[in-house]
C-alpha positions in Angstrom: -20.8 6.2 -32.8 -20.1 7.3 -36.3 -21.1 10.8 -37.3 -22.5 11.3 -40.8 -21.2 14.1 -43.0 -21.7 14.7 -46.7 -18.2 14.6 -48.2 -16.9 17.8 -49.5 -13.2 17.1 -50.2 -11.0 14.1 -50.8 -8.2 12.9 -48.4 -4.8 12.4 -50.1 -3.9 8.8 -50.5 -0.5 7.4 -50.1 0.6 5.9 -53.4 0.2 2.2 -53.6 -1.8 1.7 -50.4 -5.1 1.4 -52.1 -3.7 -1.8 -53.5 -2.8 -3.1 -50.1 -5.6 -2.1 -47.8 -8.9 -0.2 -47.7 -7.3 2.2 -45.3 -5.1 5.2 -46.2 -3.4 7.8 -44.2 -3.4 11.5 -44.9 0.0 12.9 -45.7 2.0 10.5 -43.5 0.5 11.7 -40.1 2.8 13.3 -37.6 2.0 12.2 -34.1 4.8 14.2 -32.5 6.8 11.2 -31.5 10.5 11.6 -32.5 12.0 8.6 -34.2 15.5 7.4 -33.5 18.4 8.7 -35.4 18.8 6.5 -38.4 22.1 6.5 -40.4 20.8 5.8 -43.9 20.3 7.9 -47.0 16.6 7.0 -46.9 14.4 4.9 -44.8 10.7 4.2 -43.9 8.8 2.3 -41.2 5.3 1.2 -42.2 2.6 -0.8 -40.4 1.7 -3.8 -42.6 -2.0 -4.0 -41.7 -3.0 -0.3 -41.8 -0.4 1.1 -44.2 0.5 3.9 -41.7 3.9 5.4 -42.2 5.3 5.7 -38.6 8.7 7.2 -39.5 10.5 8.2 -42.7 13.3 10.2 -44.2 13.4 10.9 -47.9 11.1 7.9 -48.5 10.4 8.8 -52.1 14.0 9.5 -53.0 15.2 7.3 -56.0 18.0 4.9 -55.1 19.8 2.1 -56.7 17.9 -1.0 -55.3 20.7 -3.6 -55.7 19.4 -7.0 -54.8 16.2 -5.7 -53.3 15.2 -6.0 -57.0 14.9 -9.7 -56.3 11.8 -9.1 -54.2 9.9 -8.2 -57.4 11.6 -11.1 -59.2 10.3 -13.3 -56.4 6.8 -11.8 -56.8 6.7 -12.6 -60.5 7.7 -16.2 -59.7 5.3 -16.6 -56.7 2.4 -15.2 -58.7 3.0 -17.6 -61.5 3.1 -20.6 -59.1 -0.1 -19.4 -57.4 -1.8 -19.2 -60.8 -0.6 -22.7 -61.8 1.5 -21.3 -64.7 4.7 -22.5 -63.1 5.3 -25.4 -60.8 8.0 -25.9 -58.1 8.9 -29.3 -59.6 9.5 -27.9 -63.2 13.1 -28.5 -64.3 15.2 -25.7 -65.8 18.2 -26.1 -68.0 21.1 -23.8 -67.1 22.2 -21.9 -70.2 25.3 -19.9 -71.1 23.7 -16.7 -69.9 22.6 -18.1 -66.5 25.8 -20.0 -65.8 27.3 -19.0 -62.4 30.7 -18.2 -64.1 29.1 -15.1 -65.6 28.8 -13.4 -62.2 32.3 -13.2 -60.7 32.5 -11.4 -57.4 28.7 -11.2 -56.9 26.2 -13.4 -55.0 25.2 -16.5 -56.8 23.8 -20.0 -56.4 26.8 -21.6 -58.3 24.9 -23.1 -61.1 26.7 -25.2 -63.7 26.3 -25.1 -67.4 23.6 -27.5 -68.8 22.7 -28.5 -65.3 19.0 -29.4 -64.7 17.7 -27.5 -61.7 14.1 -27.3 -60.2 12.1 -24.1 -60.0 11.9 -24.7 -56.3 15.7 -24.7 -55.9 16.1 -21.7 -58.1 13.5 -19.8 -56.2 15.3 -20.5 -52.9 18.5 -19.6 -54.5 17.1 -16.2 -55.4 15.4 -15.5 -52.0 17.8 -17.0 -49.5 21.3 -16.6 -51.1 20.5 -13.8 -53.6 21.7 -15.8 -56.6 22.1 -13.6 -59.6 22.6 -16.7 -61.8 19.3 -18.1 -60.5 17.4 -15.0 -61.5 18.6 -15.2 -65.1 17.9 -18.9 -65.3 14.3 -18.7 -64.2 13.7 -15.5 -66.2 14.7 -17.4 -69.4 12.7 -20.4 -68.5 9.5 -18.5 -67.8 9.5 -15.8 -70.5 12.2 -16.8 -73.0 14.5 -13.8 -72.1 15.5 -11.6 -69.3 13.9 -8.6 -71.1 10.5 -10.2 -71.3 10.7 -11.1 -67.6 11.7 -7.5 -66.7 8.6 -6.3 -68.6 6.5 -8.4 -66.3 8.3 -6.9 -63.3 7.5 -3.4 -64.5 3.9 -4.5 -65.2 3.5 -5.1 -61.4 5.2 -1.8 -60.7 2.4 -0.1 -62.6 -0.3 -2.4 -61.0 1.0 -1.5 -57.5 1.1 2.2 -58.5 4.8 2.6 -57.5 5.8 6.1 -58.4 9.5 5.8 -58.0 10.5 2.4 -59.3 11.7 1.0 -62.6 13.6 -2.2 -63.2 16.1 -2.8 -65.9 17.6 -6.1 -64.6 16.2 -9.3 -63.0 18.9 -9.4 -60.3 19.6 -5.8 -59.3 23.2 -5.3 -60.4 23.7 -1.6 -61.1 22.1 -0.4 -64.4 21.4 3.0 -65.7 17.7 3.8 -65.4 17.0 1.3 -62.7 15.8 2.7 -59.4 13.4 2.4 -56.5 12.6 4.1 -53.2 12.1 3.1 -49.6 8.4 3.6 -49.8 8.0 1.5 -52.9 10.1 -1.3 -51.5 7.9 -1.4 -48.4 4.8 -1.7 -50.6 6.4 -4.5 -52.6 7.2 -6.2 -49.3 3.6 -5.9 -48.2 2.3 -7.3 -51.4 4.6 -10.4 -51.0 3.3 -11.0 -47.5 -0.4 -10.4 -48.3 -0.7 -11.8 -51.9 1.8 -14.7 -51.8 2.0 -16.2 -48.2 3.6 -19.5 -49.5 6.3 -17.5 -51.3 6.9 -15.3 -48.3 7.5 -18.3 -46.0 10.8 -18.9 -47.9 12.1 -15.5 -46.8 12.4 -16.8 -43.2 14.6 -19.8 -44.1 18.1 -19.2 -42.7 20.2 -21.3 -45.1 20.2 -23.1 -48.4 22.5 -25.8 -49.7 23.0 -26.4 -53.5 25.8 -28.3 -55.3 27.0 -29.2 -51.8 27.6 -25.5 -51.0 25.8 -24.3 -47.9 25.1 -20.5 -47.8 23.4 -18.5 -45.1 20.5 -16.1 -45.6 22.0 -12.6 -46.0 19.4 -11.2 -43.5 21.3 -11.5 -40.2 18.2 -10.3 -38.2 16.7 -13.7 -38.7 19.0 -14.9 -36.0 18.2 -12.1 -33.6 16.3 -13.7 -30.7 15.1 -10.4 -29.3 12.8 -9.9 -32.3 10.6 -12.0 -34.5 11.9 -11.1 -37.9 10.7 -13.4 -40.7 12.0 -11.5 -43.9 12.7 -9.9 -46.2 15.8 -9.0 -48.4 19.2 -7.5 -48.4 21.0 -5.7 -51.2 24.4 -4.2 -51.9 26.4 -2.7 -54.7 29.0 0.1 -54.7 26.4 2.5 -56.1 23.6 1.5 -53.8 25.4 1.0 -50.5 23.9 -1.5 -48.1 20.1 -1.9 -48.2 17.7 -4.0 -46.1 14.0 -4.6 -46.2 12.8 -6.3 -43.0 9.5 -7.4 -41.5 8.8 -8.4 -37.9 5.8 -9.3 -35.8 4.9 -8.6 -32.2 1.5 -9.7 -30.8 -1.0 -8.7 -33.5 1.2 -6.1 -35.1 3.5 -6.4 -38.1 5.9 -3.7 -39.2 7.9 -3.4 -42.4 11.1 -1.3 -42.4 13.4 -0.3 -45.3 16.8 1.3 -45.0 18.8 2.2 -48.1 22.3 3.6 -48.6 23.8 2.5 -45.3 27.5 2.4 -44.9 28.1 -1.2 -43.9 26.5 -4.7 -43.7 26.3 -4.6 -39.9 25.1 -1.0 -40.0 22.0 -1.9 -42.0 21.0 -4.5 -39.4 21.6 -2.0 -36.5 19.6 0.7 -38.1 16.8 -1.6 -39.0 16.6 -3.0 -35.5 16.4 0.5 -34.1 13.5 1.3 -36.3 11.5 -1.9 -35.6 12.0 -1.8 -31.8 11.0 1.9 -31.7 7.9 1.2 -33.7 6.7 -1.7 -31.6 7.3 0.3 -28.4 5.5 3.5 -29.4 2.5 2.3 -31.5 -0.3 -0.1 -31.6 -2.5 -1.5 -34.4 -6.1 -2.6 -34.0 -9.0 -3.6 -36.3 -11.6 -0.8 -36.6 -14.1 -2.4 -39.0 -14.9 -6.0 -39.7 -15.3 -7.3 -43.3 -18.8 -7.7 -44.5 -20.4 -6.0 -41.5 -22.8 -3.1 -42.1 -21.6 0.3 -40.9 -24.5 2.3 -42.3 -27.8 1.7 -44.2 -28.6 4.4 -46.7 -31.6 5.2 -49.0 -31.0 4.4 -52.7 -32.9 6.3 -55.4 -33.8 4.8 -58.8 -33.1 1.3 -57.5 -35.0 -2.0 -57.4 -34.1 -1.9 -53.7 -34.6 1.3 -51.7 -31.8 0.6 -49.2 -28.1 -0.1 -49.5 -25.8 -1.6 -46.8 -22.5 0.1 -46.5 -19.3 -1.3 -45.0 -16.0 -2.8 -46.0 -15.2 -6.0 -47.9 -11.9 -6.5 -46.1 -11.0 -5.9 -42.5 -9.8 -2.4 -41.8 -7.0 -1.5 -39.4 -5.6 1.7 -37.8 -2.3 2.4 -36.2 -2.1 5.1 -33.4 0.3 5.9 -30.6 0.0 3.5 -27.7 -2.6 4.4 -25.1 -4.6 6.7 -27.4 -7.5 4.4 -28.3 -10.0 6.3 -26.1 -9.1 9.6 -27.8 -9.9 8.4 -31.3 -13.0 9.7 -33.1 -14.7 8.6 -36.2 -17.3 9.9 -38.7 -18.5 8.8 -42.2 -18.8 11.0 -45.2 -20.7 10.2 -48.4 -19.3 11.3 -51.8 -22.8 12.3 -52.9 -25.7 13.3 -50.8 -28.1 10.9 -52.5 -27.1 7.4 -53.5 -28.5 6.4 -57.0 -28.7 3.0 -58.6 -27.2 1.1 -60.2 -24.7 0.2 -57.5 -22.1 -2.6 -57.6 -20.9 -4.6 -54.7 -17.5 -3.1 -53.6 -18.2 0.3 -55.2 -16.8 3.1 -53.1 -19.4 5.7 -52.1 -17.7 7.4 -49.2 -15.2 7.2 -46.4 -15.0 6.5 -42.7 -12.7 9.2 -41.3 -10.6 8.8 -38.2 -9.5 11.8 -36.1 -7.0 12.3 -33.3 -6.3 15.5 -31.5 -8.6 17.4 -34.0 -6.8 16.1 -37.1 -8.0 13.7 -39.7 -5.4 10.9 -39.7 -6.9 8.1 -41.7 -9.7 7.1 -44.0 -11.3 3.8 -44.9 -13.2 3.4 -48.2 -16.9 2.9 -47.5 -18.2 0.3 -49.9 -21.6 -1.0 -51.1 -22.1 -4.5 -49.7 -24.4 -5.8 -52.4 -25.5 -5.0 -56.0 -28.5 -2.7 -56.3 -30.0 -2.8 -59.8 -32.0 0.0 -61.4 -35.8 0.1 -60.9 -38.3 0.0 -63.6 -39.8 3.0 -65.3 -42.4 3.8 -62.7 -40.1 3.3 -59.8 -37.5 5.7 -61.3 -40.2 8.2 -62.1 -41.4 8.3 -58.5 -37.9 8.7 -57.2 -37.4 11.6 -59.6 -40.3 13.3 -58.1 -39.0 12.7 -54.6 -35.6 14.1 -55.4 -37.0 17.1 -57.2 -39.1 18.0 -54.1 -36.2 17.4 -51.8 -34.0 19.7 -54.0 -36.5 22.6 -53.4 -35.7 22.5 -49.7 -32.0 21.7 -49.6 
């Protein structure tokens, strides 16, 4: 049973999560469960469905992202394909700038000058084998220059409300003024999974062959049979250290982990595995509200309709310690005591608040389920009288 309360204060939202889910957690809730010791400069473990941060150390610290940058490069490509602006069969001519010879000692797809390569191959070259040459080739093809492509990357940074990310390259090689954070990278990963499922499928592919050169995916956890890891991306430069964003599923739960600034290639896999296994063993995620199902019916004033159905337009999830479902309590709070027309479908008018051990741990935006237009003159006049009289007794 949901208890109704008129909302007096706002719960702090985690940056970016409002773009991912209708659910947000208050100040990274502390459940008193000690995470494993993680040897990384910064890390985070986030539940994909709910957005809950289960463990973190310095998650907003700005770091050199290295090839994790290619996750945003991939997002720009996948989004263009989804919108029909780019096609996997489109052919790209390899220019002087995107020639593999320009990237000695770094990961590349081994493109040849003036070679014709499909967008599909270049995309796989970026995601699977982390080709720096492929990034430049597709950037030039899509936007005419690397800089124009980078501007699109940073447009998505703003759209996702990433507070500690800025890109200066399409590939992630160290560059002054380029940075990201563990939290921001987890959010980018969640957007890839949610917004671009066809693009995300490529992240699980274990190898890619081009120009008769077979290269393995840099994410060694794809071969780990003890876990169901299906992405995402590795990165390494001398400045960044070893980075890894990973995602894995278990039953109905998906976790996203990020470790940055680890000392070795093997170490980033070891630390990531510790985080993911700990998360799956300690927490559970379940759906709390169904999309388009009414949670509450409220009176509307000044409207052509006198009632509004409130609920959520997307399924809402919550993550809590295992075995604590029976201890969870919920209430809903309205932003304003009296709802007034006009109201627009999807408009947020309050929250459903979840509480555990006397603490508010999460909030779901309570939305209007259908438009409510303004009433005519006489209807609004009558409601004005009703509200005026009610105000005398409040």
